N, C-alpha and C positions, 0 to 999 in steps of 0.2 A: 777348386781349392788349390792353394799355392803353398808348397812347402819346399824349402831349399831350392828356390828358383824353378819349381816344376808346377805344371798345371794338370789337374786331374779331371777326367770325365768318367762317367759310367754309361755303357751302352748295352742294348739288347736288341736282338732280332726276333721277329715272328716270321716263321718260314713255312714252306710246303710240308704237307703231311704225305704219307705214303699214297693215299688215294689221289691227292693232287698230282703227285709225280706220275702216277699211272695215267692220268688224264692229259697232263701237259707234256710229258716226256723229258722234263728237266726240273730242277729245284730252283726256288726263287725266294727272295725276301719280299713279303707283302706289307711289312710295317717295321720301322725301326725308331728307336728313341735314343737320344744322346743327351746326357745331363751334365751340365757344368756345375761341379760341386761348390766352387767358390761363389759363382754368380747366382746359383740356384735357378739356372735357366735351362729349359728343356727345348730340344730340337726334335722334329719328326720328319719322316719321309716314308715313301711307299715303294721303294725299290732299292736294290743294292747300289746301282749306279749313282743315285743321288747321295747315298751315304758316303761312298768313297770320294766323290767330288767334294763333299762337305769337309771331310776330315783331312784330305790331302792339301787343301788350301789353308789349313789351320796352322799359323806360324808362331803362336805364342811359345814361350820358353819351354823346351823339353816336354811336350805334351804326352801324357799317358792316358790311354783310354782302356778302362777295365771292362772285361766281359766276365760274367759269372758262369764259367765253363767255356773257356776260349777254344777248347778242342772242337766244339760244335760250331759256334758262330765264326770262329777263325777259319774253318774249312771254306766258308763262302768267300772270306777276304782273300785267302791264298789262291783259291780258284780264280777269282777275279784278277788278281795281280799277274798270275801266269798267263791268263787269257789275253791280258792287255800288253803282253810282251815284257813284263818286268823280269829281271834275271835274279835268281836265287844265288846268294853267295854265302860261303861258310866262314864268314868273318863279319866284323862290324861294317855295314854298308857305308860307302863314302860318296857314291854318285847317285844322282837322280836317275831313276829307272832300275835301281837295285833294291833288293830287300833280303832280309834273313829271318830265320825262325829259330827258336829254341824248342825243339821237340825231342824228347829223350828216346832211347832205344826201346823203352817200354810204352811209347806212345803218349807220354805226358806232355801236354802243351804248356809252355811257360810264357813265351813272348813272340810277337811278330814286330819287326822293326823296319821302318821305311824312311829314307831321306826325303824330306818334303821341301827343303830350302838349302841352297848352297851359295856362299859368297866367299870366294877365295878358298882358304882352308877351313872356314867355318861351315859346319854341316848341322842342320836342324833335323833331328830324328824324331819321328812319330813312333811311339811304342804302344802296341796293343798288349795288354797283360792280363793274366788270369787271376781274378780276385778269389777264385776257389782255392788257390794255393795259400792265400792269406787268411781266408775265412772258410775252413773246410766243412761246410754244412750247406743244406739246401736253403734257398731264399725263404721258404716258409718257416724255417727254424731260426733265422737271424734275429727277428724282432725280440723274441723272448730272451735269447742269449745276450743281446745288447741292451735290453732294458727299455724297449719302446713297443712292447707287445700290444699295449692297449691303444696305441695311436694308429696302428696299421693293421689291416686284415687282408688276407690274400683274396683277391677277386678271381672270377672265373670267366672264361670265354669258351665258345664251342670251336675247338681246334679243327674239327673235321668239316665244318661248313666251308664249302668251296668259295674262294674269293678270287675273281678273275683279275688279270692284269689291269691296272688302273683303278682298282677298287679303292674307295675312300672309307677309311675306318670310322666306325661309330665312336661316340663319346665313351661308351663303356669299354671299347677295345683300346682306346687311347689311355683311359684311366688304368686299365690292366697293365699295359706295358710300362706306364709311368711309375706305377707302384713298385714294380719289380726293380727298376733302376734306382729309385729313391731309397728303397730299403737297403740295397747294397751300398749306395752312396753314404747313407747315414753311418753305417758300420765302418766303412773305410775312413770316413772323416774322423771318427773316434780313434781309430788305429793310428792314423797319421798324426793327429794332435798329441798322442802319447809317445810319438817317436818311432812308431812301427813303419819304417820307410823302405825296408828291404823287400825283395821279390816274393819271399815265402815267410810263413809264420815261424818256421824253425830258424831261418836266417836272422829274423828279428830277435828271437830269443837268444840265439848264440851271441849276437852283437851286444845285447843287454848284459849277458853274463860276463863277457870279456871286460866290460867297463868296470865291473866290481872287483877285478883283479888288480886295478890300479889304485894307488892311494889317493890321488887327486884327479878323478876322471874328467872333471870340468876343464882341467889344464892340459889334458892329453888327448889329442885328436885321434891317434891310432893306438889302441891298447894291445896290438898284436905282440909287441915285445914281451909284455908281462905274460901273455898267454903262452908264447913259445918258450919262455924260461921254464914253465911248468910242463909244457906239452910240446916237445921239440918235433919238428917235421922229420919223419922217419923215411929211410929208403923204401922204395916201392915194394921190393921183395920182402922186407920186414913187415910192412903193412899187410901184404897179401897173406903172410903167415898168421898174423894176429887176427885178421878178418875171418879166418877159418873157424875161430872159436866164438864168433858173434852169433848169438841165437836170440830169438824173441821170447815172448812171455809163454807161460805154461797154461795151455788150455787142454783140459782132460776130462772125459766123462767116465765115471765109474761104470764098468760093464754091467754090474748088478742092477743098475737103474736104467739101462739103455732100452729105449722103445717101450717104456711102461708108463701108463697114466698113473700118476701118484696123487692120491687124495689126502695123504697125510700132510700135516702142516710142514712147510719148508721155509727156512729162513735164508735170506740173502745178506751176506756180510761183505761190505766193501772196505778196502784199505784206503785210508786217507792219504792221497798223494803218494802212491807207492814208489814210483821212481825217484821223486824228489827226496823221499825219506831215506833212500839208500845213498843218494848223493851227499846227504848231510851226515848220516850216522855210520857209514861204513868206510873202511880203509880202502883207498882207491889208488891205482897205479899212476905214477908220474915219472918224468925224466926219460933218459936214454935207457932202453932195455939192454940187458946183458945176455948174450947167447950162451947156452950150455948144451952139452951132449949127455945122453944117458939119463940116469935117475936124477931128478931134481933134488938139490940140497939147499933150500933157501935159508937165508938168515931170517931172524924174527921180523926184521924190517922190510921183508920182501914178499911179494906174491909172484905167481908165475902162470904162464901158459905152456902146455906141453903137447907135443904130437906123440901119440902112443898107439899101441895095438892092444885091443881089449877083447876078451871072450867072457861072456857073462850070462847069468840067468837070474831073474827076479826072485827075491826071497818071498816066501809065503806071507801074505798079510801086509805087503808093502806096495806102494804106488810106484809106477814106472817113471823114470826121469830122462831116459835117453831117446832122442829123436835123431834119425840118420837121414841126411839130405843127400841128393845126387847119387843115389844107389839104386840099381835096378832090382835089388833083392828085398828092399824094405819100402813100405809106404812112407813118403817123406812127411806126411802130416800126422802120423801116428807115433805114440810113444810105445816102444817095444819092450817085451818082457824077456826076450832071449836073442842072443847072437846066432842061434841055431848051430852052435858048435864051431862057428867061424871066428877068426880073429879079425876084428874091425878096426880100421884106422880112424882115429878121432883126434880132434884138437880141443883141448879142455883146459879150463882154468882150475886152479887148486880148489876153488869153491865147488865147481862141478864134480871134481874127483871125490871130494869128501862126501857129497850126497850119494854118488854112485856106490861107493864102498859101503855106505850105510844101507842102501836099498837092494843091492844085488850081491849074489855070490859071484865074485870075480875069479874066474879060473885062470885067465892070463892077463897080466898087466905088464907090458913091455914099453917103458918110456924110451923114446928115440932122441928127441931134441926139444928145445924150447927156449923161452926167454924169461929172465927174471926182471921184475920191476920193483923199484922202491915204492913204498906205500906212504900215502899222506891223507890227512883229513883237513877239512876246513875250506877247501877251494870253492865250494858252492854255498857256504854258509850265508854270506852276505846277500847273495842273489836270491836264495830261497827265503831268507828272513824278510827281505824287502817286499817280496811279492806275497808272502803269507800275510804280512801286515795290511797290504792293499786289499787282499781277499776278505779279510776280517771286517774292514770298515767300508767296503764299497759294494755296489750292486751294478748290474747291467754290464756295459762294455768294459769298464775298468776292472771289474772282477773277472770277466772272461779273459781279458788280456793278461792279467796277473797269473791266472791259471795256465795260460798258454806259455808264458815265459818260464814257468816252473817245469812244465812237462815236456817241452819241445827241444830243450838244449841237448840232451844226451844223443838224440837221433842224428843231429847235425854233426856231431863228433865222428860219426861212422860213415859220413858221406863217401861213396866210392870214388876213388880218383880216376879209375878207368871208365871212360865214357864214350859213347857213340851217339851221334845225332841222327835223326831221320830227315833226309832231304826230300822235299815235296816236288812232284812234277805231274804233268797231265798225261793221261793215256786215254785217248778218245774222249776228251772232255771230262774225265773222271780223275779226281785227285788220288794219286798213289804215292808210295814212299819207298826209298831205298836207304840202307844204312851207310853212313859216311865211315871213313877210316877212324880207328880208335884214337882218342885223344887222352893224354895223361895230365891230370890236374894234381894239385897238392893234397896229400892226405891231411886230415885234421889231427885227430888222435884217437884212433879206433879203440885202443885198449880201454879207455875210460868207459865207452859204451858197452864193451864186452863185460867188464866187471860190474857195472851198474845193473845190467840185466841178469847177470849170473847171481848176484846177491838177491835180487827180487825173486827169481825162481827158487833159490834155496830156502828163503824164508816162507814163501807161501806154500811150497810143497811140504816143508816141515810142519806148518800149521795144519795142513790138510791131513797129513799122516797122524798127527796127534789126535785128530778127530775121525780116525779111519772108519769107525762103525757107522758114523752119521754122514760121511762125505758122499756127495752126489756128483758135483761138477765144479770145476774151476774155470773161470773165464778171465785169465790174465791177472786181474787185481781184485777178484771177488770170489767168494766161496758160497756155494749153494749146498745147504746141509739140512738134514731132517731135524726138526725142532725136538728138544728134550720134552718128554711127556710131562715132567714136573714144572716146565716153564723156565728152567734155569738156563743161564747163558752158556755158550760153548766154551771150550778151553782155548780162548784167544785173548790177546791183549786188546781190550775194548775201551774206546774213548771217542766221543763225538767229533773231536777236532785235532787231536794230537797226530803229528806226522807218523805214518807207519802203523797206526793203530786201526782197528776195525770198528766200523759203525754199522748198525743194522739198517739196510736200505729198504728191504721189503719183507712182509709176511705173505707167504704164498699158500693158497688153499688148494690149488690144482696145478699140476705141471706135467710136462712130457718132454723128455730129452732124447733126441735122435742121435746126435753126434756133436762134436765140438762146433760151437757157433751156430747150432741149429736146435732151438728149443722154444717152447711156448709156456708161459706162466700166467696164471690168474691170481691177482692180488686180493687181499681181504676187502678192498673197497670196490671190487667187481671189475676193475680194469684188467684187460688182457694185453700182455706184451709178447711180441713175437721177435725172436732173434733168428735170422736165417741168412747166412752169408751169401751175398750176391742178389738177394731179393729186394726189389724196390718197394716203397710204401704201397704202390698200386697192386703189386703182386701179393703182398701180405694181406691186403683187404680180402682176398679170396681164401685165406687160410684159417682153419679153426681146429679144435681138438679132434673133430671127427675125420678130417681129411689130411691132417698133418702127419706125413709118413714118408719114408724113403721110397723114391719112385713116384711120389705125388707130382701131378702136373697142374700148373696154375696159369690162368690168363693174366694179362696185364704187363708182361715184359716188353720193353721197347729197346730195340737194338739199333745203335747208330750205323748207318751205311752210307759210304761215299757214293754219290751218283753224279750224273752230269750237272755241272754248275754249282754243286753244293753237297749238303748232307741231309738225310732224312732219318726219321725214327721208324723202324719197321716193326710192326706188331709181331710178337712171338710168344712162346710159352716158357715158363720157368719150371725146371724139374729138380727136385731134391735128389741129389746123387747119393 
């Protein structure tokens, strides 16, 4: 496929298993497929050497080869490059024999770039890129999300069957790897044709939103000026301060229902586009912030973030709203009911403070310093309206992309400017990594993300509190509550499609909640859904109501491990902590 003078392929490796590695002493590729999206042409090979020779001789304009999980397949590529004497550089590579990678300090792989042709100052770069960053789901889930579920079905092969060097794949094995790359290719083609050409889904959504800030986007190549008029680039120390107030969604299990099998009817109520609804309906910060010391005294046209000292205890009959990170005194994943008599340093929005004073007896509140922001509405209206319209009239890929554009914008606004890369190198033939020096990028406008998420927490916690006697669990944008015996609806704003309103997602006849992000529910139609953070679908296959418990150990976990010449998946067990 060719967009903006670029050529796209999708590739996949079939590689050694743990038992193969124990037999061979090294990892290897036994089958690869590389699919030209534009020409609809498939290439195959049976070792890594043939793949690398194939792609390195490919000189079409700016080729990009996608892998759906570059972290795994890319380990083989980087291992090969280093073994062949290629030199890693921490910049755009300019010479044949150099390469670079984009691997975050958290181990997220984005790209591998290799010069494949040079003539004078002109350098042709081959880029391997992670399609998982654009389509954050497994290959098995892509067809349904993109509307071609009935055309493709996931085939299966026996991974553990040993295949010696020189093995010639069967037709079934070729069909298997072909299906994987074609599924990803179809989805990428839809994304590219809709203008999703950035490296990640959030970058695509961010670029799409910025265009709506311009009166005539078709005449403006770079909408950054309009964006920066609203959201100026702030000094790093100011962004650091604001970032301290950035918190995620509210996930909380009512202790009354913890580790109990419930056979009463439970209803699951989901918010329609929770974050987009706050982007449209709430007053949000814009412009240059104004520093203050002491107690905040905002104008009606202002909101603020304050650094303060707090001592508090939860009021009887109220839900907790305070979570404290980076403290050895408190569990960073739990919402706490008391500061235990201590004064705790917190960075809070005025939205957070309002909720805290409602839910807690505050013994000490000492504001130290902060920033005022002027408030505005409407900056997201066109972006959300455009994509809501697409969602309403579209199916498949177009609907999925519209949903992504709506939901992924705010997170990009909070991209951390302080970054470190991981530099790859070989130690006894095994790929290892070391952190590079910190690099400073440009902050976007963290305050917007801070207030969007603060409004979302405020509203859903307020809704849960209003239904306190029935409330079981909140999972960011959904409430799980006991059904009224008379069948009446809960005290929530309810509508099937209105932004920010609730719609009933499920009727549950049996449920068990262990902790946040860890629960099992059986629906009226008999289906059982398991939510368990960190557990793969294979692990969940071994879970049921009888064995679902804290401390439970389950088979099926596969852990990636760097080994000689590549990466393998090591069989392990999963434990609910």
